[in-house]
VOLUM-793227 format. One record per atom (N, C-alpha, C, O): residue in one letter; x, y, z. Coordinates in steps of 0.02 Angstrom, whole numbers, plus 50000, padded with zeros to 5 digits. Example, Ala and Ser with C-alpha at 12.3 -4.5 7.8 and 13.67 -1.06 7.14 Angstrom:
2
A506604971650390A506154977550390A506604983550390A507124983450423S506424988850354S506844994750357S506455000250394S506705005750402
//
This chain:
387
M612525096845219M611705093545178M611245095145231M611425092845285T610705098345232T610125098645298T609935092245297T609755089645244Q609945089445344Q609595084145386Q608955082945352Q608715088445336T608515077245331T607815075945303T607485070645342T607735065145352I606885072645365I606465067045393I606045064545335I605725068645302M606025057645319M605615055345276M605025054645319M605035053145378Y604465056045278Y603795054645316Y603475050445251Y603445053245196I603195042345259I602885039945228I602135040245253I601975039145312S601665041945199S601135045545240S600445038845223S600555033945187G599975039745247G599405036145231G598865040045193G598255038845196G599115044245161G598675048845105G599045052645072G599655052945079R598615057045018R599015060144965R599125068445008R598815070145058W599545072044979W599705078345010W599115083344997W598925087645036D598865082044937D598435085544929D597555083844942D597085086844917G597565078844985G596915076645004G596685080745070G596965086045081I596065077545124I595905082845155I596415082545223I596505077245253P596675087945241P597255088145306P597155084045355P596695086245390G597395078345378G597355076245416G597995075045466G598405079645463T598185068545521T598555067945568T599295068145519T599745071945535D599345064645471D599975066345433D600215072345409D600795074145420R599715076645368R599875081445358R600075086745409R600575090345404L599665086645453L599715090845506L600365090545557L600655095045586L600485083845556L601195082645586L601865083345549L602405085145573A601775082045504A602335084045454A602455092045432A602995094745420E601775094845431E602065102945431E602425104245499E602965107145491A602295103045561A602535102545619A603385100645605A603785105245599L603535095645600L604095091945582L604615096345541L605225096445549A604185100645487A604555104445443A604925110845478A605405113645452A604625112945543A605005118845577A605725115645592A606205119545598R605805109445599R606385107845631R606785104845583R607365104345602G606695102845531G607125100545473G606745098945400G606145097945401D607065098745347D606865097545299D606185091045293D606375086345328V605695089945270V605295085045259V605255081745187V605235085345137L605245076245185L605355072345111L604475067245129L604385061645153W604065071745107W603465067945112W603365062245050W603585063044993A603025057045072A602845051745014A602225049645029A602065047245083D601705050944963D601075049044968D601025042544967D601455038744945Q600295040445000Q600205034044985Q600055031944918Q599675035344883P600375025544891P600345025144821P599555023944796P599095021344828V599555026044743V599015026644711V599065023744626V599615024244599S598545021244591S598535019544525S598705026744475S598465032344484V599145024844424V599345028444380V598835028944324V598855032844277H598375024644336H597625025244301H597225029544322H596885032544280R597155030844376R596755034644417R596855041744423R596415046044426Y597485042744426Y597785049044450Y598135052544391Y598655049544379A598055057244355A598415059544287A599045063044329A599595063144303D598945065444388D599725068444432D600145063844422D600645064144385V599905058144464V600485053744463V600735050644389V601345050944379R600375048144344R600655047744267R601085053644251R601575052344217R601005059044267R601395063744231R602065064844280R602535068144257H602115062044348H602805063244390H603025055444392H603555054544423A602735049844366A602875044144379A603665042544374A603965039644419F603995045044306F604665044544298F605075047744367F605385044844412R604935055144355R605225056144402R605215054944473R605715056644505S604715052244503S604545049244569S604895043044567S605255041744615L604855038544517L605405031944523L606165033744524L606575029144531N606345039744518N606975041844514N607225044444571N607815045544581G606625045644619G606905049744668G607015057244680G607325060644720V606465058944609V606415066944612V605755070644636V605255070844599P605765073644698P605115075544720P604975082444693P605325084544647E604455086244721E604125091844705E604085096744770E603755094844819Q604395102444771Q604335106144830Q603475107244839Q603105106544790V603255108644894V602445109044905V602275115244943V601845119444931A602825114945006A602795120045060A603555121645074A604005117845054P603675127545112P604405128045154P604585123545178P604225121945225S605065119645169S605505113845186S605065106745178S605215101645209I604555107145136I604335100045121I604345099645053I604115104145017N604605093945029N604555089944955N604185084844953N604275080744998R603675083644906R603285077844901R603425073044844R603575074344785L603355067844871L603665061244807L602985057744803L602765055644857R602645056644747R602195053744731R602425046944708R602865045644667L601935041744753L602155034244735L601785031444688L601195030544701P602085029244615P601505027544579P601305018544592P601635015044631A600935016844565A600645009344577A600275007044511A600185011444469L600105001944500L599854999844443L599174999044463L598984998344521P598654999444387P597994999544417P597894991944444P598124986944417G597424992044515G597404986544546G597814985544592G597984979944610F598074992344623F598834989244650F598644985244726F599104982244754S597984985344756S597984982044805S597754975044805S597594971844855R597754972444725R597624966744719R598124961244715R598694962344693P597894953844739P598604949544775P599164949344718P599754950144736L599004948344649L599344947644600L599774953644586L600294952844554V599574960644612V599934967144597V600194971044638V600564975844625R599934968444713R600174972444772R601064971744785R601404975844815R601284965844754R602034965744776R602394970544723R602984972044733S602004973244660S602444978344611S602334983244639S602794987344635T601724985644678T601644991244717T602084992044782T602134997644808E602384987344803E602944988844852E603564990744825E603894995544843A603744986144774A604294985844739A604364992944714A604854996344730L603854995544673L603985002344653L603925007144705L604115012844693A603715005944757A603605012544826A604315011244847A604595016644851T604705006444862T605415005544888T605945008144838T606455010444863R605885008044775R606275011544732R606185018244726R606695021244707A605705021444737A605745028444740A605855031044804A606155036344815L605615027344849L605925029844927L606695028844921L607015033544945V607015024444898V607765024144914V608175027944850V608775029144845S607775029144816S608025033444749S608075040844783S608515045044773A607615041244816A607545049644857A608065049644912A608495054044918A608005044244954A608575044445000A609225047244988A609525051445021Q609425043444918Q610045043044896Q610245051144881Q610835052944875K609715055644876K609735062044851K609865066744924K609915072844921A609885063744975A609545066845033A609995064545107A610225058845109D610065068145153D610295065245214D609715064045272D609485067745315I609575057345252I608865056045297I609205054145376I609605050045398A608855058645396A608975057245484A608475053645518A608705050945569V607815052545508V607345047545546V606925046145469V606895049745420V606675040645479V605985037245424V605295039845477V605455040245536V604775041045467V604175040145471V603795036645435V603715038345376N603445030745461N603115027445423N602285026345450N602125021945489S601775031345421S601215028645448S600655026145396S600055027245397S601015022545352S600675019345289S600375012945307S600785009245333P599805010545303P599585003845303P599754997745255P599594991845263V600125000745202V600304994745142V601054997045130V601374992345106V601355001445138V602105002445120V602795000745180V602915003145235P603084996745151P603564992845209P604174998045211P604335001345162F604444998345264F605085001045263F605514998945238F605664992945239P605965005645196P606555002345138P606994999545186P607125002845236A607264993445177A607724990545215A608434992745201A608844990645241T608714997445141T609195000745145T609395006845172T609975008645176I608895010045191I609065016945210I609155015445279I608735012345312R609875018445310R610035016345372R609815024845410R610155029845399A609225024945452A608955028245490A608615026245531A608375020745520P608395030145604P608145027345648P607275025345630P606985030745623R606965021745624R606405021645600R605775021145654R605835017545704L605115025245639L604775025945682L604085026045643L603915030345602L603675020045663L603025016245631L602445020245685L602295018145740H602215025645657H601625029645689H601005025145653H600985023345594L600495023745710L599815020345688L599435025045691L599425026945750T598985029045648T598425033245646T597895030445657T597485033745689D597765025445644D597255023445652D597135014445648D597645011045640D596645012045652D596665004345672D596565002245598D596035001345569W597195001645573W596964998645505W596814991945491W596724990045433L596774988345539L596534980745528L595824982345533L595494980145486A595534985245574A594934987545581A594474989545508A593904988245489A595034993345479A594704998445443A594934993545361A594794996445308S595174988745359S595494986745290S594874985545248S594924987345189D594284982845267D593754983645222D593424989745187D593204989745129L593414995345235L593405002545219L593855004845161L593665007945111L594515002845176L595145005545141L595145000745076L595605001545036G594684996245063G594844992544998G595344987445013G595494984144963L595644986045065L596154982845063L596084975345097L595654974145140S596484971245077S596644964445113S596704964245184S597284965945198R596414963045229R596584963345304R597104957445324R597324957145381R597294952445270R597814949145272R598554952445251R599124951845274H598324955645207H598984958545166H599194964245226H599754964045252V598724968745242V598834973345304V599054971445358V599394975645389E598964965745384E599224961545439E599934959145425E600384958645467R599974957745354R600794955645340R601314962045352R601814962545388V601004966845308V601424972745320V601464976745393V602004978745415L600924977545422L601004979145492L601534975045540L601924977945576Q601494968745536Q601914964645578Q602554964345548Q602974962145587A602834966045483A603444968645468A603644974945488A604214975845511N603244979545481N603484986545505N603624985245572N604224986345585C603274983345622C603204982845686C604074980145688C604524983345714A604164974145656A604814972145676A605344975245655A605904974045678M605224980445602M605844983945581M605914989745622M606444992945630A605354990945649A605274998445691A605774997845739A605944992245759D606105004445765D606585006645816D606065009345872D606155008045932V605565012845850V604855014945878V604215012345851V604155012145789V603725010345891V602945010345881V602645016145904V602835017445961T602205020645880T601805023945931T601085021945892T601075018745839A600545024345923A599865025645917A599555031445940A599715033945994V598995034545896V598625040245917V598285040745973V598175045846004S598075033545989S597625033646054S597875029146115S598385025646114P597485029646165P597635024046225P597345016646184P597685011646172G596645017946169G596495011346149G596885007946101G596905001746103L597255011546049L597545007845985L598275005946012L598445000145999A598775010446051A599145007246085A599125002546132A599675000346150E598635000346157E598414996646201E598394988646170E598644983446190K597984990346111K597894985146069K598444983246010K598444977745983M598764986745998M599434986245949M600014983145990M600404979045968T600034985946060T600564980946107T600384974246115T600784969846129A599634973246103A599644965546124A599744961446053A599994955846052L599594963946011L599644961445940L600494960645915L600804956045886A600664966245937A601464966445911A602004963845946A602584963445926G601684961646016G602224959846073G602664963846089G603154962146122R602554969046071R603114975346104R602694981846129R602094982846120T603254986746170T602804991246189T602554997746128T602885000146082V602044998746145V601885003946085V601785011046127V601415011946176E602185015646096E602145022546139E601495027046117E601295026146060L601235030546147L600565035246148L600945040846099L601535041146115L600845043846062L600845050446028L600175052345987L599995051045929P599915055646034P599175055346011P598945061845960P599435065545965N598545064545920N598545067945881N598515076545924N598515077345985G598485081045881G598565087545904G598175091545875G597745089945833C598325097745899C597835103645874C598365110245833C598955110845849R598115113645792R598355121345781R598595122945851R598435120145904T598995127945840T599185133345892T598605137445911T598335140745866P598305137845985P597745143545971P597775149845954P598215152945983A597395153245911A597395160245893A597185162945941A596845159845982A597335170145950A597055175446006A596335176146016A595995175346067G596145178245938G595415177645923G595195182845954G595595186845979D594415183645958D594095190445973D593845190046032D593485185346051P594045196046075P593835191846165P593065194546164P592635192846205D592965199046111D592195202046118D591735198746065D591255201446037A591975192446056A591585189445982A590865185546019A590845181846068V590535186945992V589835184246013V589685177346005V589705176045945R589545172346037R589365165746044R588845164846048R588575165746102R588485162545991R587805161545952R587445155645974R587695150645948P586965154446011P586705147646050P586545141645986P586015139245968V587235140545961V587205135845912V587805131645927V588315133845953A587675124245904A588145119645925A588515119045846A588215120445795A589195116845849A589645114945783A589895107545792A590165104845840L589685104645716L589885098045696L590465101045646L590345105845609V591085097845649V591715099945615V591925092845587V591985088145626G592045092045522G592575085645500G592095082845448G591585085245424Q592445076845439Q592205073045380Q591385068645396Q591365063945436L590935070345370L590225067445360L590245060045348L590285058945288N590245054745382N590265048345354N590095041745414N589885043145470E590225035045392E589895029245421E590015030645511E589665028645558R590715035345513R591075036445597R590415037645636R590265033645681L589955043745620L589485048445670L588915042245669L588735037745631D588755044845729D588395040545762D587555042545749D587285047145779K587215038545702K586615041945678K586115044245743K585795049545744D586115039545793D585585040345840D585595046545871D585105050145877I586325048345895I586355054745908I586165059945862I585845064845881L586345059345807L586065064545754L585375065845741L585095071045722T585095058945758T584345058245751T584145063345811T583895068945807E584295060345856E584045065045929E584195073845910E583725077945909L584645075145900L584905080845895L584375082845841L583955086445866G584275081845785G583735083545739G583105083945769G582815089345758H582755079345808H582045078545840H582145084645895H581665088145908A582765085845928A582685091445971A582825098645946A582965103245984A582785099345875A582925104845837A583455110045870A583405116045878V584095104845887V584765110145909V584935114445848V585085111945794P584905120145858P585345125245812P586025120445790P586355117645833L586175119845719L586825117145727L587055118545661L586675118345613V587915120445657V588135122345597V588595116545587V588935114945636V588655112945530V589045106245501V589455108845437V589295110345380V590085108745475V590695110445418V591085103945399V591435100745439G590995102545344G591395096845312G591025094745266G590425096145257P591585089445217P591305085845161P590875080145181P590825077745238R590675078845144R590255070845144R590855065445114R591155066645062T590965060345148T591485054945122T591165047345133T591455041945132E590325049245147E590255040745159E590195037845096E590215040545041R590085030745114R590195023545058R589555021745068R589245021745014D589215020045116D588745017745131D588065020245094D587885025945109P587695017045052P587005020345027P586505020645078P586025024345065G586495017645134G586025019745196G586355026045220G586075031545218M587085024845247M587235033645269M587045039045224M586805044345244A587145037645157A586995042345117A586285045145103A586255050645075R585715041845121R585045044245122R585025046445207R584715051645218F585275043445259F585245045945313F585525052945310F585115057345324L586085054545296L586455061345287L585925067245237L585835073245247D585685063345188D585375068445143D584675070745194D584515076645201G584425067045217G583885068445267G584205072045328G583835076445349F584635071645352F584825075845402F585035081545397F584915085745441L585425083045340L585765088645306L585235093245290L585365099345291A584615091145274A584075094945244A583615098245304A583185102345290L583745096045371L583295098345423L583335106945425L583875109745416P582895109645436P582815116745459P583335119745502P583645124845488S583435115845558S583965116345609S584695115545591S585135118345623V584795111945545V585515111145514V585725116045456V585395116445404D586295119745468D586555124845424D587315120445385D587855121945410W587315116245338W587705113345319W588055116745275W587825117445218R588835120045298R589145124445244R589745120245186R590025123345141G589845114045199G590105110445171G590725111545175G590885115545220A591365108545129A592005110645148A592265116445134A592255118845077V592585119745194V592845125945188V593475126545218V593595122845265P594025131745195P594555132845217P594695133045287P594305134845331A595405130745296A595405129445374A595315137145408A595125137045467E595405142745382E595325150345387E594555150745426E594385152745481E594205148145371E593545149245385E593105143845439E592535144545462V593485139745446V593315135345510V593475138945568V593085139345616A593945141245566A594305144145634A593665150245649A593335150445701R593585154245597R593245158945601R592445157345629R592115160545670I592265150945590I591615149045629I591755147345697I591405150545736L592155143245722L592165141745778L592185147945845L592135147245906Q592295153945804Q592425159245860Q591585161145886Q591405163745939T591145158845826T590415160845847T590075154745875T589475156145883V590185149645891V589745145545909V589875143746008V590325145246048A589315140446014A589425139246100A589725132946121A589965132046178V589705128646076V589885121146082V590115117346033V589855118945979G590625111646026G590775108645972G590625101245996G590625099246054L590495097645936L590255090245943L590695083945915L591075084945868T590655079145935T591065074745915T590595068845937T590675065845990P590125067445894P589685060945916P589825056045866P589545055045813Y590335053145893Y590595046945853Y590185040245879Y589965040245936S590085034345835S589935027845856S590335025545892S590905027845890V590195020145937V590455016345992V590865011345945V590855006045976S591145010545898S591455004745833S592055001945871S592235004245925E592334997545844E593024994645856E593484998645830E594044998745857F593325003545764F593895007845726F593705015345774F594165019145788N593175016545791N593195023645839N593565022545885N594015026445900T593395015345927T593635015745998T594545016046002T594865017346053S594825014645934S595515016245926S595735023345888S596285025145866S595095026545888S595335033545851S595535037745895S595585036245954F595695044045868F595835050245902F595565056745870F595935060645841P594865057945877P594715063845827P594945068845835P594995071445890L595135071145782L595495078445784L595075084445808L595265089045844K594515083545783K593805088445802K593835090945868K593685096745881T594025086845913T593785086545984T594475093046016T594365097846053L595105091045990L595685097846002L595535103345965L595675108945988E595265102845915E595185108745865E594755113445900E594905119445903Y594205111045927Y593715113545974Y594055119446040Y594055125546046L594275114446074L594685116846132L595165122246115L595215127146152A595595121646048A595935128046023A595675133146002A596045137945990S595015133545992S594585138045974S594155143046013S593815147745992G594325139746109G593965140746161G593265137546165G592865140346201V593115132946137V592625128946126V592385123746168V592665118246162P591955124246207P591855117046255P591715111146219P591565112946162V591695105946222V591405099046181V590925094346232V590915092846292V590655093446189V590145086446207V590355079946164V590335080146103A590505075446192A590825070646150A590585062646164A590455061946223T590495055946122T590455051046139T591015047846193T591565050646190D590965043546230D591345039846269D591905035446238D591855029346232L592425038946220L593015034146181L593505035746232L593505040446271P594045029646223P594685030746271P595105037946242P595515040746278A594995039646192A595565045246166A595115052546193A595415057946191T594345052246221T593885058446243T594235057846314T594565062646335R594155052446347R594395050946420R595045054146422R595095058046469W595595053446383W596075056146395W596235062346370W596785064746384A595865065246337A595845072146327A595465075746364A595425081846353G595075072746420G594505075846450G594555080746497G594815085346466G594455082746560G594345087446590G593635091246589G593115089446561L593755097146626L593145100246619L592785104346561L592195106146556S593245105046524S593065106846453S592685101246404S592425102746350V592685096746425V592535089446378V592055086146414V592225081846455A591365087646403A590935082246437A590645076746392A590435077546335I590665071646423I590545064446394I589825062346417I589555062946472A589595059446354A588855057246353A588905050246336A589245047646292G588385046946393G588385038046370G587705039846342G587425035646376T587345041946317T586655039346276T586545047146224T586765052846229P586135043946182P585975049646132P585475055646166P585455061446145R585065053246223R584665057946255R585205062246306R585115068346304E585555060746336E586075062646384E586545066646338E586815071346369F586705066246282F587115069646240F586725076446214F587035081746206V586075075746201V585715081646194V585645085546226V585635091446208D585545083546290D585415088046351D585995090846363D585955096346389L586615088546350L587315091246368L587425097146317L587795101846332V587145096846262V587245101646211V586885107146222V587125112646208R586315106346246R585825110146259R585995114946311R585925120946303S586285111746378S586445116546445S587075120646413S587225125746445R587395119746367R588005123346345R587875129246300R588155134746297I587395126646265I586965131746209I586785138346264I587055143846264V586225135846309V586045142046351V586595146746392V586495152246417D587305142146392D587785145846451D588235145446399D588515139946397P588395149246359P589075149146326P589845152146349P589825157946372P590275150046347P590845152946403P590985159946361P590945161246301G591165163446414G591185169546411G592045172446395G592405167546382P592385178346394P593065178146368P593545174346419P593955170546393V593535174846476V593825170846534V593945164046513V594505162146497R593475160546514R593255154246499R593635151846441R594025147146443R593495155546387R593785154446315R594495153046324R594735147946300L594845157246359L595455158746354L595895153146406L596505152046412A595255150246442A595565145846502A595565137646458A595945132946468I594945138346405I595065131946364I595605131446327I595975126546322Q595655137646294Q596165136946244Q596895135846272Q597305133146235D597095137746338D597615137346368D597715128946382D598265126146382S597175126046390S597135119046404S597415116046334S597725110746336A597315119246274A597485114946218A598305114346206A598625109846178L598555121346243L599275122946224L599655116146232L600115114546193A599435111946285A599945106046280A599965100846231A600415096546234H599485100846180H599295097546137H599415100946064H599105098646016T599745104946056T599775107145982T600245102045943T600515097445972W600325103245876W600665098445837W601335102145847W601745097745834D601595106545859D602115106045888D602395102445937D602935099445934V601965102745986V602155098946043V602305092546013V602885090446012R601775089045988R601925082045950R602405081245910R602615075445905A602705085745876A603335085145829A603845084745875A604245080445857E604005087745934E604435087845990E604415081346031E604965079046047Q603905078246049Q603705072146061Q603985067346017Q604345062746037L603805068245957L604025061945905L604815061245897L605075055745887L605115066245901L605805067745891L606245064345958L606755060945958S605835066946017S606085064746079S606215055446078S606685052146099L605685053846051L605515047046042L606025041946006L606255036546025V606135046145940V606635043445908V607455044345935V607955041045921G607385050745982G608135051945995G608255046546054G608865046146062K607935042446097K607875037946139K608055030546119K608155025846158H608085030446040H608225025145992H608635026245940H608515022945889Q609175030745939Q609515032345885Q609895026245847Q610085021545882T609975026245790T610185020445778T610585021845699T610385026345662T611095017945683T611425018245615T611125010845568T611155010045507E610895006845611E610695001745586E609905000645576E609635002845627P609484998345536P608884996145522P608764992445575P609124987545586G608164994445621G607934991245662G608134988945713G607904983945741S608644992745733S609154990745802S609314996545841S609065001845823T609634996545884T609675002745927T610345002845953T610475004746010R610815000445909R611485001545910R611645008245876R611285010645833G612275011745900G612445017245843G611985024745882G611555024945927S612235028945849S612045034745862S612005041145808S612495043045776R611285044445803R611295048945748R610905055145770R610435054245808H611045060845752H610795065445788H610245067345763H610345067845702V609595068945777V608925071845738V608835078145769V608515078145822G609055083545745G609045091545776G608685094545741G608415092745689S608655102345786S608135107445745S608585110745696S609195110045692K608165114645656K608475119145610K608925122745619K609135126345574
//
């Protein structure tokens, strides 16, 4: 039987592809992956209702080569105090049932609400993709509940990893144990067209929501910096919604909405600079913006705000701005002097050390140092290998 990596995600397979899905896809090149969705209400999602019986009996569906998806059904109001215990029980039943039909070699858990199943005998890696405590209100979850699950999972995990230096440091202090750094990655850089013309335009790629710095966007608008914006609006705050209405309507802004990954790559072949204008909040300080490495993988230099992850990924291709005015000045300087073919290749080469394939190997290497046949211990040995 082929060994299987169980990946308990913090989202849904068919949601906006982020850390979990991109890492799981890279892991699937090394072993079968059993992907488990974040628990969601059977009342809200028709597909979860249709698959509820099969899911609870551990029967997944194939969604990609070497990847099977298990939906985790939950009752309406699954995050409420009187219901969330049933959410955990239903998730555990589905996961354990699925594990009985597979040879689970490692369990990766990146969910803020799903505990490690206690009876699955495999090494456990808890991967912190965001500061879930800081984001609990945004996620519509109780901070006390998230903290309870987080503490329990930290205690049961053989390895705990975090996507950014800031989050690793914060969680090391909170958990009382070492939290390893496992940063976000990027897709393997494509060769691209060396003769592609870089227009004097900046690009902002990704979800448009409260994480963006309104002062920087306002300054970009006032300066009439030519800007192509690619990504969906996911804001919740009415004030942010009104701001985005005005910003995206500016003559200097070309908003494309959500487009396929292939189209994003094509657009990035034509721009002079990529932007990561995040506000310096508690949540953002612990984050690792995916867009920064994606820009570099496309041969695009970056202007970003000063976050720990930005400094970690830094180098000559990432310029860090301390103020909105400095941000705009840095963008302007790169628009008038876009990188030529040689420079673009050098930027892409710098991203090779940060691909998702590299991250998958790093994850398995960390697990390999703590192989176990007993949950939450470092006793015994079990091999997690390549296909």
